[in-house]
C-alpha positions in Angstrom: 87.2 77.4 73.2 84.7 78.7 70.7 82.0 80.9 72.1 79.2 78.6 71.2 80.9 75.6 72.8 81.6 77.6 75.9 78.0 78.6 76.3 76.8 75.0 75.6 79.2 73.4 78.0 78.7 75.7 80.9 74.9 75.1 80.7 72.2 76.5 83.0 74.3 75.9 86.1 76.1 79.1 85.6 73.1 81.2 84.9 73.2 82.8 88.3 76.7 84.0 87.6 75.5 86.0 84.6 72.5 87.4 86.5 74.4 88.5 89.6 75.9 91.8 88.3 72.5 93.3 87.7 71.1 95.8 90.2 69.0 93.9 92.7 65.8 95.1 94.3 67.7 96.0 97.5 69.8 98.5 95.5 72.9 96.4 95.8 75.0 95.7 92.7 75.8 92.1 93.7 74.1 89.6 95.8 75.6 89.7 99.3 77.9 86.7 99.5 80.4 88.2 102.0 83.3 86.9 99.8 85.1 88.9 97.1 86.3 87.3 93.9 89.4 89.5 94.1 90.7 92.4 96.2 92.5 94.1 93.3 91.5 94.4 89.6 93.6 95.9 86.8 91.7 96.4 83.5 94.0 96.7 80.5 92.7 98.1 77.2 94.4 97.6 73.8 92.2 100.5 72.9 92.1 100.9 69.2 93.3 99.5 65.9 94.1 95.9 66.9 93.1 93.4 64.2 92.0 89.9 64.9 94.3 88.5 62.2 97.5 89.4 64.1 96.3 88.6 67.5 93.7 85.9 68.4 93.9 84.2 65.0 97.8 84.5 64.8 97.5 84.0 61.0 100.9 85.5 60.4 102.6 84.2 63.6 102.3 85.2 67.2 103.1 88.9 67.8 101.9 88.7 71.4 103.9 85.8 73.0 103.5 87.2 76.5 99.7 87.1 76.4 98.9 84.3 73.8 100.3 80.8 73.6 102.7 80.1 70.7 106.2 81.1 70.0 106.8 84.6 68.7 106.9 84.6 64.9 107.6 87.6 62.7 107.5 87.4 58.9 110.9 87.9 57.2 109.8 91.1 55.3 109.4 93.1 58.5 111.8 91.3 60.9 114.7 93.8 60.3 112.4 96.7 61.5 111.3 95.1 64.7 112.8 96.5 68.0 114.7 94.1 70.1 112.9 93.6 73.5 114.2 92.0 76.7 113.3 88.4 77.6 109.8 87.9 78.8 109.4 88.8 82.5 106.9 86.0 83.0 107.2 82.2 83.0 104.4 81.5 80.6 101.8 83.5 78.6 99.0 85.1 80.5 96.5 83.0 78.5 97.4 80.1 80.8 96.4 82.0 83.9 92.8 82.7 82.8 90.2 82.3 80.1 90.5 83.5 76.5 87.2 84.3 74.9 87.3 84.3 71.1 84.9 85.1 68.2 83.3 88.1 69.9 82.1 91.0 67.9 81.4 94.7 68.5 77.7 94.6 67.7 76.2 98.1 68.0 77.1 101.7 67.4 80.0 103.4 65.8 83.4 101.8 66.2 85.5 104.9 67.1 88.2 104.7 69.8 86.2 106.9 72.3 83.1 104.8 71.6 85.1 101.6 72.2 86.6 103.0 75.4 83.1 104.1 76.6 81.6 100.7 75.9 84.5 98.9 77.7 84.4 101.1 80.8 80.6 101.3 81.1 79.6 97.9 79.8 76.9 99.6 77.6 77.0 100.0 73.8 77.1 103.7 72.7 74.6 103.8 69.9 74.2 107.6 69.7 76.5 110.3 68.5 78.9 111.5 71.2 79.8 114.8 72.7 83.5 114.2 73.2 83.5 116.9 76.0 80.8 115.2 77.9 80.7 112.3 80.4 79.1 108.9 79.5 75.4 108.4 79.7 75.8 105.3 81.8 77.8 104.5 85.0 81.4 103.6 84.7 83.2 100.7 86.3 84.7 103.2 88.8 81.3 104.4 89.9 79.9 100.8 90.3 82.9 100.0 92.4 82.9 103.0 94.7 79.1 103.3 95.1 78.4 99.7 95.8 81.5 98.8 97.8 81.1 98.5 101.6 82.8 100.1 103.3 82.9 103.1 100.9 86.3 103.7 99.2 87.9 107.0 98.2 89.1 107.9 94.7 92.6 106.9 95.8 91.4 103.3 95.4 90.2 103.8 91.8 92.4 105.1 89.0 92.0 105.7 85.3 95.4 105.9 83.6 95.3 107.0 79.9 98.2 107.7 77.5 96.3 110.6 75.9 94.1 113.5 76.9 91.4 114.7 74.5 88.0 113.3 75.6 89.5 110.5 77.8 89.4 112.3 81.2 85.6 112.3 80.9 85.5 108.6 81.3 86.3 108.8 85.0 82.6 109.1 85.8 79.2 109.4 84.1 76.2 111.7 84.2 73.8 108.9 85.2 71.4 109.9 87.9 72.6 108.7 91.3 76.1 108.2 90.2 78.5 110.8 88.9 81.6 112.6 90.2 81.0 111.5 93.8 81.9 108.0 92.8 84.5 108.8 90.1 88.2 107.8 89.7 91.3 109.8 89.8 92.5 110.4 86.3 96.1 110.8 85.1 97.6 111.0 81.6 101.3 110.4 82.6 102.9 110.8 79.1 101.4 114.3 78.9 101.8 115.3 82.6 105.2 113.7 83.5 107.1 115.4 80.7 109.2 118.4 80.1 106.1 120.5 79.2 104.3 119.2 82.2 107.2 119.9 84.5 107.5 123.5 83.1 103.8 124.1 83.6 103.2 122.4 87.0 106.5 121.2 88.5 108.6 124.3 88.0 106.1 127.2 88.0 107.5 130.7 87.6 106.5 133.7 89.6 104.6 136.3 87.6 104.7 140.1 88.0 101.5 141.9 88.6 100.9 142.7 84.9 101.5 139.1 83.8 99.4 137.8 86.7 96.4 139.8 85.4 96.7 138.1 82.0 97.1 134.7 83.6 94.0 135.2 85.7 92.0 136.1 82.6 93.1 133.0 80.8 92.5 130.8 83.9 89.0 132.3 84.3 88.2 131.6 80.6 89.4 128.0 80.9 87.6 127.4 84.2 84.3 128.7 82.8 84.7 126.6 79.7 85.4 123.5 81.8 82.5 124.2 84.2 80.0 124.7 81.3 80.4 121.0 80.5 79.8 119.8 84.0 76.3 118.6 85.1 74.3 121.3 86.8 75.2 121.3 90.5 78.1 118.8 90.0 81.3 120.1 91.5 83.4 117.4 89.7 85.7 114.8 91.4 87.0 116.1 94.7 89.6 114.4 96.8 89.7 115.2 100.6 92.4 117.6 101.7 94.6 114.8 103.1 94.4 112.8 99.9 95.1 115.9 97.8 98.3 116.5 99.8 99.3 112.9 99.2 98.6 113.2 95.5 100.6 116.4 95.3 103.6 114.7 96.9 103.3 111.7 94.6 103.1 113.9 91.4 106.0 116.1 92.6 108.1 112.9 93.2 107.4 111.7 89.7 108.4 115.1 88.3 111.6 115.1 90.2 112.5 111.5 89.2 111.6 112.2 85.6 113.7 115.4 85.5 116.7 113.5 87.0 116.5 110.9 84.3 115.2 108.0 86.4 112.5 107.2 83.8 114.7 107.5 80.7 114.9 103.7 80.4 113.2 102.2 83.5 112.9 98.7 82.1 116.5 98.6 80.8 115.3 98.0 77.2 117.9 100.1 75.5 117.8 103.6 74.2 114.9 104.6 72.0 112.8 101.5 72.7 110.2 102.8 75.1 107.0 104.2 73.5 104.0 105.9 75.0 102.2 102.6 75.8 105.2 101.3 77.7 105.6 104.6 79.7 101.8 104.5 80.5 102.3 101.1 82.0 105.5 102.4 83.9 103.4 105.0 85.6 100.5 102.6 86.2 103.0 100.5 88.1 104.1 103.5 90.1 100.5 104.1 91.1 100.2 100.4 92.1 103.4 100.5 94.2 102.4 103.7 96.0 98.6 103.4 96.5 97.8 99.7 95.9 94.4 100.7 94.4 91.6 98.1 94.3 90.7 99.2 90.8 92.9 100.5 88.0 92.1 100.9 84.3 95.0 101.5 81.9 95.0 101.8 78.1 97.5 101.4 75.3 96.8 103.4 72.0 100.1 103.4 70.1 99.0 100.2 68.4 96.6 102.3 66.3 98.9 102.9 63.4 98.2 100.0 61.1 96.2 102.1 58.7 99.5 103.9 57.7 102.4 101.8 58.9 101.9 98.1 59.2 105.4 97.4 60.4 105.1 100.0 63.2 101.8 98.5 64.1 103.4 95.1 64.5 106.2 96.6 66.5 103.9 98.5 68.9 101.7 95.5 69.3 104.8 93.5 70.6 105.7 96.4 72.9 102.2 96.6 74.3 102.2 92.8 74.8 105.6 93.1 76.7 104.2 95.9 78.8 101.2 93.9 80.0 103.6 91.1 81.0 105.8 93.6 82.8 102.8 94.9 84.6 101.7 91.4 85.6 105.2 90.7 86.9 105.2 93.9 89.0 101.9 93.0 90.5 103.1 89.5 91.5 106.1 91.0 93.1 
């Protein structure tokens, strides 16, 4: 349905729905209805480099048959370079389970990937230049959930799963007054952490002699001070209670051990060399869901951002990200 038709057809009867998410005079985020819309929300971001032409418009055929209606169609000039994927894990495209909004436009501010992530996770356009080492100016979806939920929920119930590091860990909470780290989410970048390098650094730590330990302490002190200099004054950062920290440590250690034993080499039985970072990011998002059943989880996919240099790889990764979301949906249903 076109946006204009959708707005016209819904009419004024739905005005209350669009007003409800605003902060009410009582300080509550939503009007107290006593009934939730859903107990679990998974927010998936195709976060960067996806064109309307190959997705919603499907001008050159449907490259996302697990999400959008229409048989998969790949033009003959790139067909030989497409990776063979397993059959769809779902009975019909996800479009049939919900509402597809078309013809929307990013209206304000720069269109960089971090800006897009910030806008998606805060719901507020970022119209000023960004400090990529700083937290957003406005509250994130994690903070809204944790602060305005009753009873209050811990960070174990809110997760931000990114397939890259850089500035993205900063999106787990904002610097907005009254919100911040006390209401943030647990962040993990699985493809960086659950790897050979991650295992060597954290899962198989060596014992230093006294001379080496002195050097390590200097490096750690430098890094800690650099990290703390970007925290808000008086803000200790996200802190999990001791019991939750122990649970998280056990969970991460188990992922390390399973990864080192080869259990994640081809977890979806796709065949050697098929899995990319987006697919692995969804794999570990599924592990979090199985272990913790969080009420809110945000996960992104960024390998699709390659069209500017390799159109064929872009099409291939778009198909893989589409398959990944279907696999995630099927995991949730089961």
